[in-house]
C-alpha atoms as a printed R data frame, in Angstrom:
    type eleno elety resid chain resno      x       y       z
1   ATOM     1    CA   MET     A     1  9.379 -13.759  14.463
2   ATOM     2    CA   SER     A     2 11.103 -11.635  11.810
3   ATOM     3    CA   THR     A     3 12.615  -8.243  12.562
4   ATOM     4    CA   ARG     A     4 11.350  -5.344  10.460
5   ATOM     5    CA   THR     A     5 13.686  -2.397   9.843
6   ATOM     6    CA   THR     A     6 13.351   0.566   7.481
7   ATOM     7    CA   VAL     A     7 16.219   2.556   6.004
8   ATOM     8    CA   HIS     A     8 15.249   5.868   4.418
9   ATOM     9    CA   LEU     A     9 17.663   6.945   1.672
10  ATOM    10    CA   LEU     A    10 17.380  10.724   1.599
11  ATOM    11    CA   ARG     A    11 18.778  12.753  -1.272
12  ATOM    12    CA   HIS     A    12 20.259  16.055  -0.081
13  ATOM    13    CA   GLY     A    13 18.456  19.344  -0.687
14  ATOM    14    CA   GLU     A    14 19.118  21.929  -3.362
15  ATOM    15    CA   VAL     A    15 22.747  23.107  -3.611
16  ATOM    16    CA   HIS     A    16 24.076  26.653  -4.057
17  ATOM    17    CA   ASN     A    17 25.626  26.257  -7.511
18  ATOM    18    CA   PRO     A    18 25.471  29.576  -9.407
19  ATOM    19    CA   ASP     A    19 27.901  28.423 -12.111
20  ATOM    20    CA   GLY     A    20 25.903  25.282 -12.904
21  ATOM    21    CA   VAL     A    21 28.846  22.886 -12.683
22  ATOM    22    CA   LEU     A    22 28.687  19.159 -12.088
23  ATOM    23    CA   TYR     A    23 29.996  19.332  -8.527
24  ATOM    24    CA   GLY     A    24 30.286  15.601  -7.840
25  ATOM    25    CA   ARG     A    25 32.660  15.041  -4.917
26  ATOM    26    CA   LEU     A    26 34.131  18.552  -4.957
27  ATOM    27    CA   PRO     A    27 34.284  20.025  -1.435
28  ATOM    28    CA   GLY     A    28 32.507  23.156  -0.280
29  ATOM    29    CA   PHE     A    29 29.201  22.930  -2.138
30  ATOM    30    CA   ARG     A    30 26.652  23.891   0.489
31  ATOM    31    CA   LEU     A    31 22.870  23.891   0.481
32  ATOM    32    CA   SER     A    32 21.056  26.915  -0.890
33  ATOM    33    CA   GLU     A    33 18.509  28.683   1.308
34  ATOM    34    CA   ASP     A    34 15.803  26.615  -0.385
35  ATOM    35    CA   GLY     A    35 17.925  23.518   0.181
36  ATOM    36    CA   LEU     A    36 18.034  24.230   3.921
37  ATOM    37    CA   THR     A    37 14.238  24.532   3.870
38  ATOM    38    CA   MET     A    38 14.008  21.194   2.052
39  ATOM    39    CA   ALA     A    39 16.170  19.579   4.740
40  ATOM    40    CA   ARG     A    40 13.833  20.905   7.426
41  ATOM    41    CA   ASP     A    41 10.823  19.655   5.436
42  ATOM    42    CA   ALA     A    42 12.341  16.175   5.358
43  ATOM    43    CA   ALA     A    43 12.965  16.301   9.096
44  ATOM    44    CA   GLU     A    44  9.359  17.308   9.740
45  ATOM    45    CA   ALA     A    45  8.094  14.505   7.484
46  ATOM    46    CA   LEU     A    46 10.047  12.021   9.589
47  ATOM    47    CA   ARG     A    47  9.076  13.489  12.949
48  ATOM    48    CA   GLY     A    48  7.188  10.895  14.965
49  ATOM    49    CA   ARG     A    49  8.832   7.990  13.142
50  ATOM    50    CA   ASP     A    50 10.991   5.467  14.974
51  ATOM    51    CA   VAL     A    51 14.349   6.815  13.735
52  ATOM    52    CA   THR     A    52 17.297   5.678  15.861
53  ATOM    53    CA   ALA     A    53 20.236   6.312  13.484
54  ATOM    54    CA   VAL     A    54 21.195   9.137  11.094
55  ATOM    55    CA   VAL     A    55 24.012   8.492   8.622
56  ATOM    56    CA   ALA     A    56 25.382  10.751   5.865
57  ATOM    57    CA   SER     A    57 28.155  10.998   3.331
58  ATOM    58    CA   SER     A    58 30.948  13.374   4.307
59  ATOM    59    CA   LEU     A    59 30.079  15.925   1.605
60  ATOM    60    CA   LEU     A    60 28.879  19.227   3.045
61  ATOM    61    CA   ARG     A    61 25.476  19.159   1.358
62  ATOM    62    CA   ALA     A    62 24.725  15.726   2.840
63  ATOM    63    CA   GLN     A    63 25.861  16.711   6.323
64  ATOM    64    CA   GLU     A    64 23.741  19.890   6.198
65  ATOM    65    CA   THR     A    65 20.701  17.879   5.078
66  ATOM    66    CA   ALA     A    66 21.217  15.374   7.894
67  ATOM    67    CA   ARG     A    67 21.514  18.007  10.639
68  ATOM    68    CA   PRO     A    68 17.802  18.909  11.092
69  ATOM    69    CA   ILE     A    69 16.902  15.210  11.245
70  ATOM    70    CA   ALA     A    70 19.582  14.487  13.829
71  ATOM    71    CA   ASP     A    71 18.312  17.453  15.867
72  ATOM    72    CA   VAL     A    72 14.681  16.278  15.730
73  ATOM    73    CA   PHE     A    73 15.628  12.862  17.106
74  ATOM    74    CA   GLY     A    74 18.459  13.953  19.409
75  ATOM    75    CA   LEU     A    75 20.996  11.818  17.546
76  ATOM    76    CA   GLU     A    76 24.572  12.240  16.370
77  ATOM    77    CA   ILE     A    77 25.326  12.016  12.647
78  ATOM    78    CA   THR     A    78 27.379   8.979  11.642
79  ATOM    79    CA   THR     A    79 29.507   9.520   8.518
80  ATOM    80    CA   ASP     A    80 29.764   6.706   5.975
81  ATOM    81    CA   ASP     A    81 31.557   7.435   2.710
82  ATOM    82    CA   ARG     A    82 29.975   4.450   1.015
83  ATOM    83    CA   LEU     A    83 27.114   6.956   0.627
84  ATOM    84    CA   LEU     A    84 29.261   9.365  -1.405
85  ATOM    85    CA   GLU     A    85 28.353  10.706  -4.809
86  ATOM    86    CA   SER     A    86 29.800   8.642  -7.670
87  ATOM    87    CA   THR     A    87 33.029   9.669  -9.351
88  ATOM    88    CA   ASN     A    88 32.663  11.390 -12.720
89  ATOM    89    CA   HIS     A    89 35.149  12.516 -15.381
90  ATOM    90    CA   PHE     A    90 33.096  15.689 -15.906
91  ATOM    91    CA   GLU     A    91 33.280  16.826 -12.267
92  ATOM    92    CA   GLY     A    92 33.833  20.586 -12.050
93  ATOM    93    CA   LYS     A    93 32.671  21.180 -15.629
94  ATOM    94    CA   THR     A    94 29.429  22.409 -17.081
95  ATOM    95    CA   PHE     A    95 27.785  19.614 -19.032
96  ATOM    96    CA   GLY     A    96 25.010  20.565 -21.370
97  ATOM    97    CA   VAL     A    97 24.255  20.546 -25.064
98  ATOM    98    CA   GLY     A    98 26.489  23.047 -26.846
99  ATOM    99    CA   ASP     A    99 28.869  23.839 -24.004
100 ATOM   100    CA   GLY     A   100 32.635  23.391 -23.893
101 ATOM   101    CA   ALA     A   101 32.703  19.981 -22.192
102 ATOM   102    CA   LEU     A   102 30.837  18.304 -25.040
103 ATOM   103    CA   LYS     A   103 32.590  20.234 -27.820
104 ATOM   104    CA   ASN     A   104 36.063  19.213 -26.667
105 ATOM   105    CA   PRO     A   105 37.229  16.012 -28.439
106 ATOM   106    CA   GLN     A   106 39.362  14.978 -25.447
107 ATOM   107    CA   HIS     A   107 36.141  14.206 -23.578
108 ATOM   108    CA   TRP     A   108 34.525  12.087 -26.290
109 ATOM   109    CA   PRO     A   109 36.153   8.747 -25.271
110 ATOM   110    CA   TYR     A   110 34.422   9.063 -21.883
111 ATOM   111    CA   LEU     A   111 31.027   8.987 -23.612
112 ATOM   112    CA   ARG     A   112 31.625   5.768 -25.552
113 ATOM   113    CA   ASN     A   113 29.625   3.408 -23.312
114 ATOM   114    CA   PRO     A   114 26.573   4.597 -21.333
115 ATOM   115    CA   PHE     A   115 25.903   1.083 -20.046
116 ATOM   116    CA   THR     A   116 28.926   0.922 -17.692
117 ATOM   117    CA   PRO     A   117 29.126   4.021 -17.658
118 ATOM   118    CA   SER     A   118 32.420   4.996 -19.307
119 ATOM   119    CA   TRP     A   119 32.499   8.487 -17.739
120 ATOM   120    CA   GLY     A   120 32.624   7.417 -14.115
121 ATOM   121    CA   GLU     A   121 32.197   4.824 -11.388
122 ATOM   122    CA   PRO     A   122 30.586   1.592 -12.657
123 ATOM   123    CA   TYR     A   123 26.919   1.163 -11.762
124 ATOM   124    CA   GLU     A   124 27.589  -2.247 -10.230
125 ATOM   125    CA   GLN     A   125 30.176  -0.774  -7.878
126 ATOM   126    CA   ILE     A   126 27.837   2.057  -6.870
127 ATOM   127    CA   ALA     A   127 25.012  -0.390  -6.153
128 ATOM   128    CA   ARG     A   128 27.125  -2.704  -4.023
129 ATOM   129    CA   ARG     A   129 28.697   0.004  -1.860
130 ATOM   130    CA   MET     A   130 25.323   1.681  -1.368
131 ATOM   131    CA   LEU     A   131 23.676  -1.597  -0.409
132 ATOM   132    CA   ALA     A   132 26.498  -2.259   2.056
133 ATOM   133    CA   ALA     A   133 25.947   1.181   3.595
134 ATOM   134    CA   ALA     A   134 22.188   0.635   3.796
135 ATOM   135    CA   LYS     A   135 22.695  -2.738   5.465
136 ATOM   136    CA   ALA     A   136 25.110  -1.195   7.972
137 ATOM   137    CA   ALA     A   137 22.481   1.456   8.803
138 ATOM   138    CA   ARG     A   138 19.856  -1.279   9.086
139 ATOM   139    CA   ASP     A   139 22.037  -3.074  11.609
140 ATOM   140    CA   LEU     A   140 22.536   0.166  13.590
141 ATOM   141    CA   ALA     A   141 18.780   0.632  13.811
142 ATOM   142    CA   LEU     A   142 17.691  -3.010  13.918
143 ATOM   143    CA   GLY     A   143 13.969  -3.214  14.570
144 ATOM   144    CA   HIS     A   144 13.598   0.564  14.130
145 ATOM   145    CA   GLU     A   145 14.348   3.083  11.341
146 ATOM   146    CA   ALA     A   146 17.481   4.775   9.989
147 ATOM   147    CA   VAL     A   147 18.060   7.712   7.667
148 ATOM   148    CA   CYS     A   148 20.978   7.705   5.200
149 ATOM   149    CA   VAL     A   149 21.670  11.001   3.404
150 ATOM   150    CA   SER     A   150 23.224  10.401   0.003
151 ATOM   151    CA   HIS     A   151 23.044  11.586  -3.607
152 ATOM   152    CA   GLN     A   152 20.791  11.090  -6.610
153 ATOM   153    CA   LEU     A   153 22.682   8.578  -8.742
154 ATOM   154    CA   PRO     A   154 23.743   6.294  -5.855
155 ATOM   155    CA   ILE     A   155 20.210   6.203  -4.445
156 ATOM   156    CA   TRP     A   156 18.589   5.531  -7.819
157 ATOM   157    CA   THR     A   157 21.177   2.872  -8.656
158 ATOM   158    CA   VAL     A   158 20.716   0.897  -5.433
159 ATOM   159    CA   ARG     A   159 16.941   1.129  -5.799
160 ATOM   160    CA   ARG     A   160 17.133  -0.409  -9.270
161 ATOM   161    CA   PHE     A   161 19.500  -3.058  -7.906
162 ATOM   162    CA   VAL     A   162 17.202  -4.212  -5.080
163 ATOM   163    CA   GLU     A   163 14.203  -4.130  -7.444
164 ATOM   164    CA   GLY     A   164 16.046  -6.423  -9.866
165 ATOM   165    CA   ARG     A   165 16.115  -3.923 -12.735
166 ATOM   166    CA   THR     A   166 18.968  -3.194 -15.111
167 ATOM   167    CA   LEU     A   167 21.332  -0.610 -13.658
168 ATOM   168    CA   TRP     A   168 21.697   1.289 -16.929
169 ATOM   169    CA   HIS     A   169 19.016   3.967 -17.240
170 ATOM   170    CA   ARG     A   170 18.176   7.361 -18.680
171 ATOM   171    CA   PRO     A   171 19.136  10.101 -16.208
172 ATOM   172    CA   ASP     A   172 16.008  12.094 -17.067
173 ATOM   173    CA   ARG     A   173 13.841   9.162 -15.925
174 ATOM   174    CA   ARG     A   174 15.198   8.956 -12.357
175 ATOM   175    CA   GLN     A   175 12.603   9.112  -9.586
176 ATOM   176    CA   CYS     A   176 14.844  10.741  -7.001
177 ATOM   177    CA   GLY     A   177 14.008  14.392  -6.474
178 ATOM   178    CA   LEU     A   178 15.710  16.864  -4.185
179 ATOM   179    CA   ALA     A   179 15.242  15.941  -0.513
180 ATOM   180    CA   SER     A   180 13.224  12.882  -1.543
181 ATOM   181    CA   LEU     A   181 12.966   9.705   0.503
182 ATOM   182    CA   THR     A   182 13.496   6.266  -1.015
183 ATOM   183    CA   SER     A   183 12.634   3.885   1.806
184 ATOM   184    CA   LEU     A   184 13.806   0.270   1.930
185 ATOM   185    CA   THR     A   185 12.085  -1.993   4.432
186 ATOM   186    CA   TRP     A   186 13.709  -5.252   5.442
187 ATOM   187    CA   GLU     A   187 12.304  -8.275   7.179
188 ATOM   188    CA   ASP     A   188 15.501  -9.734   8.591
189 ATOM   189    CA   ASP     A   189 17.855  -9.838   5.561
190 ATOM   190    CA   ARG     A   190 15.220  -9.491   2.838
191 ATOM   191    CA   VAL     A   191 14.003  -6.211   1.331
192 ATOM   192    CA   VAL     A   192 10.211  -6.508   1.249
193 ATOM   193    CA   THR     A   193  9.097  -3.024   0.173
194 ATOM   194    CA   VAL     A   194 10.512   0.023  -1.577
195 ATOM   195    CA   THR     A   195  8.563   3.284  -1.281
196 ATOM   196    CA   TYR     A   196  9.185   6.820  -2.476
197 ATOM   197    CA   SER     A   197  8.031  10.223  -1.234
198 ATOM   198    CA   GLU     A   198  8.850  13.906  -1.722
199 ATOM   199    CA   PRO     A   199  8.536  15.882   1.536
200 ATOM   200    CA   ALA     A   200  9.537  19.098  -0.273
201 ATOM   201    CA   GLY     A   201  6.668  18.703  -2.747
202 ATOM   202    CA   ALA     A   202  7.011  20.287  -6.180
203 ATOM   203    CA   ALA     A   203 10.375  21.824  -5.208
204 ATOM   204    CA   SER     A   204 11.825  18.320  -5.214
205 ATOM   205    CA   ARG     A   205 11.551  18.197  -8.993
206 ATOM   206    CA   ARG     A   206 13.613  21.287  -9.753
207 ATOM   207    CA   PRO     A   207 16.386  20.607 -12.291
208 ATOM   208    CA   GLY     A   208 19.996  20.956 -11.203
209 ATOM   209    CA   ALA     A   209 23.433  20.591 -12.737
210 ATOM   210    CA   GLY     A   210 24.856  18.656  -9.830
211 ATOM   211    CA   ALA     A   211 23.524  15.706  -7.890
């Protein structure tokens, strides 16, 4: 008989980011009050499931999102930095139409190729490290369920990878809202289903400068 295991990839909740910067891997960016509520909503949505492992990136917003889930299931949080946000040349800068980051010619070479992308970590590299992290969580929770708290681009990239789609995409078309769950279910070593849900409801689709 095959062994069925589900790994829920949970994007962190809303971040306190009054300056609207692309925070990337910068330390110290915590959840907003609404973000803490989103984390609790995700924990409640998972209550009653067969979760036996909770894993998160080391970034504060991921650890804070993981905490209510770990508390619900009486588990410790395992840290895995394969779940980290991707690197990005524009980290720490505001990045919108008409602002300084786009006006400055020194940044233009980083925009030359959206297919790789030229401004940060290659999509292929993101997908492979995320899949390795998801498989490690699957093995921790074999025959049960695991939760991995990560970030928007890594989650969306690994989803496209396992679904056999091109990794290049339009950022405004990502289906990966705040505190959303992208759930991969394996039978042994084969992903058989990918599902998506938004425990925080409409709040999941709020725009944000970071990820």
